[in-house]
C-alpha positions as CSV (number, residue, x, y, z in Angstrom):
1,X,9.2,23.2,-0.6
2,X,5.8,22.5,-2.4
3,X,5.0,19.2,-4.3
4,X,4.4,21.5,-7.4
5,X,7.9,21.9,-7.7
6,X,8.9,18.4,-8.0
7,X,9.5,17.1,-12.0
8,X,6.8,14.3,-11.9
9,X,6.5,12.5,-14.9
10,X,3.8,13.3,-16.9
11,X,0.2,11.7,-16.3
12,X,1.4,11.5,-12.6
13,X,-1.1,13.7,-10.7
14,X,-0.4,15.6,-7.5
15,X,-3.0,16.7,-4.8
16,X,-2.0,18.9,-1.9
17,X,-4.0,19.1,1.1
18,X,-3.3,22.0,4.0
19,X,-3.0,19.0,6.7
20,X,-3.2,15.2,7.6
21,X,-7.2,15.3,8.3
22,X,-8.3,17.1,5.2
23,X,-5.7,14.7,3.3
24,X,-7.2,11.7,5.0
25,X,-10.5,12.7,4.0
26,X,-10.2,13.4,0.6
27,X,-8.2,10.5,0.2
28,X,-11.3,8.2,1.7
29,X,-13.3,9.7,-0.5
30,X,-11.7,9.7,-3.8
31,X,-10.8,5.5,-3.0
32,X,-14.4,5.2,-1.9
33,X,-15.6,6.5,-5.3
34,X,-13.4,4.3,-7.2
35,X,-14.5,1.2,-5.0
36,X,-18.0,2.0,-5.9
37,X,-17.3,2.1,-9.5
38,X,-15.4,-1.3,-9.7
39,X,-18.6,-2.8,-7.8
40,X,-21.0,-1.2,-10.2
41,X,-18.8,-2.7,-13.4
42,X,-17.8,-6.0,-11.7
43,X,-20.0,-6.7,-8.8
44,X,-16.7,-6.6,-6.6
45,X,-13.8,-4.5,-5.6
46,X,-10.5,-4.9,-4.4
47,X,-8.6,-2.5,-2.1
48,X,-4.8,-3.2,-1.2
49,X,-3.5,-0.8,1.2
50,X,-0.2,-0.2,3.3
51,X,0.3,-0.1,7.3
52,X,2.0,1.8,9.8
53,X,0.7,4.9,11.6
54,X,0.2,7.1,8.9
55,X,-3.1,5.5,7.2
56,X,-5.0,5.5,10.3
57,X,-7.3,8.6,9.8
58,X,-7.5,7.8,6.3
59,X,-9.1,3.9,7.4
60,X,-11.4,6.2,10.1
61,X,-12.6,8.2,7.2
62,X,-13.1,5.3,4.8
63,X,-14.9,2.9,7.3
64,X,-17.4,5.5,7.0
65,X,-18.2,6.1,3.4
66,X,-21.3,5.0,2.1
67,X,-20.5,1.5,0.3
68,X,-21.6,-2.0,0.2
69,X,-18.6,-3.1,2.2
70,X,-20.3,-7.0,1.8
71,X,-18.8,-6.6,-2.2
72,X,-15.0,-5.5,-1.0
73,X,-12.2,-7.8,-0.6
74,X,-9.3,-5.6,1.4
75,X,-5.4,-6.9,1.5
76,X,-1.9,-5.3,2.7
77,X,0.3,-4.2,0.4
78,X,2.8,-5.8,3.4
79,X,2.9,-7.1,6.9
80,X,5.0,-7.4,9.3
81,X,5.9,-11.2,10.2
82,X,4.0,-10.7,13.5
83,X,0.8,-12.3,15.1
84,X,-2.3,-10.4,14.6
85,X,-2.5,-9.6,18.5
86,X,0.5,-7.7,18.2
87,X,0.7,-3.7,18.1
88,X,3.1,-4.0,15.3
89,X,0.6,-6.0,13.5
90,X,-1.0,-4.3,10.1
91,X,-3.8,-6.8,10.1
92,X,-4.3,-5.7,13.7
93,X,-4.5,-2.1,12.6
94,X,-6.4,-2.6,10.0
95,X,-8.8,-4.8,11.8
96,X,-9.1,-1.7,14.5
97,X,-9.2,1.3,12.3
98,X,-10.9,0.2,9.2
99,X,-12.8,-3.1,9.3
100,X,-15.3,-1.4,11.8
101,X,-19.1,-0.8,11.7
102,X,-20.3,-1.3,8.0
103,X,-16.9,-2.1,6.8
104,X,-16.6,-5.3,8.7
105,X,-18.6,-6.8,6.4
106,X,-15.6,-6.9,3.7
107,X,-13.6,-9.7,3.2
108,X,-9.9,-9.5,4.7
109,X,-7.4,-11.4,3.0
110,X,-4.1,-11.5,5.6
111,X,-0.8,-12.0,4.6
112,X,0.2,-13.4,8.0
113,X,0.3,-17.1,8.9
114,X,2.1,-18.3,11.9
115,X,4.4,-20.5,9.7
116,X,7.8,-22.0,10.9
117,X,9.7,-19.6,9.4
118,X,9.5,-16.3,7.4
119,X,10.1,-18.2,3.8
120,X,7.4,-20.8,4.6
121,X,5.0,-17.4,5.7
122,X,5.8,-16.2,2.5
123,X,4.8,-19.1,0.5
124,X,1.6,-19.5,2.3
125,X,0.9,-15.8,1.7
126,X,1.6,-16.5,-2.2
127,X,-0.8,-19.3,-2.3
128,X,-3.8,-17.3,-0.4
129,X,-2.6,-14.0,-3.0
130,X,-3.4,-16.8,-5.8
131,X,-7.3,-15.9,-5.1
132,X,-6.9,-12.5,-4.6
133,X,-9.5,-10.7,-7.5
134,X,-7.7,-7.9,-9.7
135,X,-6.7,-5.1,-7.5
136,X,-9.0,-2.0,-8.2
137,X,-7.0,0.5,-5.8
138,X,-3.6,0.5,-4.2
139,X,-3.0,3.0,-1.5
140,X,1.0,3.1,-0.9
141,X,2.9,4.8,1.3
142,X,6.9,5.6,1.4
143,X,9.5,5.7,3.9
144,X,12.3,8.4,4.1
145,X,14.4,5.6,2.4
146,X,12.9,5.4,-0.4
147,X,10.9,2.1,0.3
148,X,7.5,1.5,-0.7
149,X,5.3,-1.6,0.8
150,X,8.5,-3.5,2.1
151,X,10.3,-3.5,-0.8
152,X,13.5,-2.3,1.0
153,X,16.7,-1.1,-0.4
154,X,19.6,-3.7,0.7
155,X,16.7,-6.7,1.6
156,X,17.8,-10.1,0.5
157,X,15.3,-10.8,-2.3
158,X,14.9,-7.4,-3.3
159,X,15.9,-7.9,-7.1
160,X,13.4,-10.4,-7.2
161,X,10.2,-9.1,-5.4
162,X,11.4,-6.0,-8.1
163,X,10.9,-8.1,-11.2
164,X,8.4,-6.3,-13.4
165,X,7.7,-9.8,-15.0
166,X,8.0,-11.8,-11.8
167,X,5.0,-14.4,-11.1
168,X,5.9,-14.7,-7.7
169,X,3.1,-13.0,-5.7
170,X,4.5,-12.6,-2.0
171,X,8.1,-12.2,-0.8
172,X,9.9,-12.1,2.6
173,X,12.0,-9.1,3.4
174,X,14.5,-7.9,6.1
175,X,13.6,-4.2,7.1
176,X,16.0,-2.1,8.9
177,X,13.9,-1.6,11.7
178,X,12.1,-3.6,14.5
179,X,10.4,-6.0,13.4
180,X,12.5,-6.7,11.1
181,X,10.6,-9.9,9.5
182,X,8.2,-8.4,6.7
183,X,6.4,-10.1,3.8
184,X,5.6,-7.9,1.1
185,X,3.4,-8.1,-2.0
186,X,5.8,-8.4,-5.3
187,X,6.3,-5.3,-8.1
188,X,4.1,-7.0,-10.4
189,X,1.2,-7.9,-8.5
190,X,1.2,-4.1,-6.9
191,X,1.7,-2.7,-10.1
192,X,-1.2,-4.7,-11.8
193,X,-3.3,-2.1,-9.6
194,X,-6.4,-0.3,-12.2
195,X,-5.6,2.9,-9.2
196,X,-2.5,3.5,-7.9
197,X,-2.3,6.0,-5.1
198,X,0.6,7.6,-3.1
199,X,0.1,9.2,0.5
200,X,2.8,10.8,2.1
201,X,3.1,13.6,4.6
202,X,5.8,16.5,5.8
203,X,9.0,17.9,4.1
204,X,11.1,15.2,4.7
205,X,9.2,13.1,2.9
206,X,8.7,15.2,-0.2
207,X,12.8,15.7,-0.1
208,X,12.7,12.0,-0.7
209,X,10.5,11.9,-3.5
210,X,12.1,14.5,-5.1
211,X,15.2,12.5,-4.8
212,X,13.3,9.5,-6.5
213,X,12.3,11.4,-9.1
214,X,15.8,12.6,-9.7
215,X,16.9,9.4,-10.6
216,X,15.9,5.7,-12.2
217,X,18.3,3.1,-9.7
218,X,14.7,1.0,-8.6
219,X,17.1,-1.1,-6.2
220,X,18.4,2.1,-4.6
221,X,14.9,3.5,-3.8
222,X,11.8,1.2,-4.6
223,X,9.4,4.0,-5.3
224,X,10.9,4.6,-8.6
225,X,8.9,1.6,-9.5
226,X,5.5,3.3,-9.1
227,X,6.5,7.0,-10.1
228,X,4.8,6.2,-13.7
229,X,1.7,8.0,-15.7
230,X,-2.2,7.7,-13.5
231,X,0.1,7.4,-10.4
232,X,-1.6,10.2,-7.8
233,X,-0.1,11.7,-5.2
234,X,-1.5,12.7,-1.9
235,X,0.8,15.4,0.1
236,X,0.3,17.4,2.9
237,X,3.2,19.4,4.8
């Protein structure tokens, strides 16, 4: 199956690449251009990315782009509730692969805090995100279950986190995989991004995407909330 066979909504565009390395490079060029445009227009740019293993090559390519990183704010769509030093920390991943060299000058807004519990950490992140400038570029991933960020099917708080008109910016979530405790930006905050990208690789993700576009129950597959016009999908086999 090719991504051209997926019946995407009009206004959702798809870009196909031969391999993950070419996808990472193409995505980095696109994101850097969008950030440059935002800096030219407003003097600052805000980038929100997803963690996990998949974006590492993208982060490495993006870090090398010619950009006034001192004018860029970077944050995470979601975070595992583990210390930055933990192997599963998305913040730690960003510090290792993106916030290097010139890109280390970017301002990083972390969702993690060593709070008493997950709910308190989410409340702390929610307060911090009040200072996040408007999001210029959002790069999402997607799991085989149709989750995106840490908006997991069947998680407590999912209905509130998916409220398109919700005012809360960060929610505590539970993932079916270790580490279970997560923090996620709300649908409303993520959807406010000017430029939205979904980056996926492999046939299993394409199968998931195909299932997502075939239905409309957002709670069943939260990625459905973002398969809307102006979304760009980057895919490789």
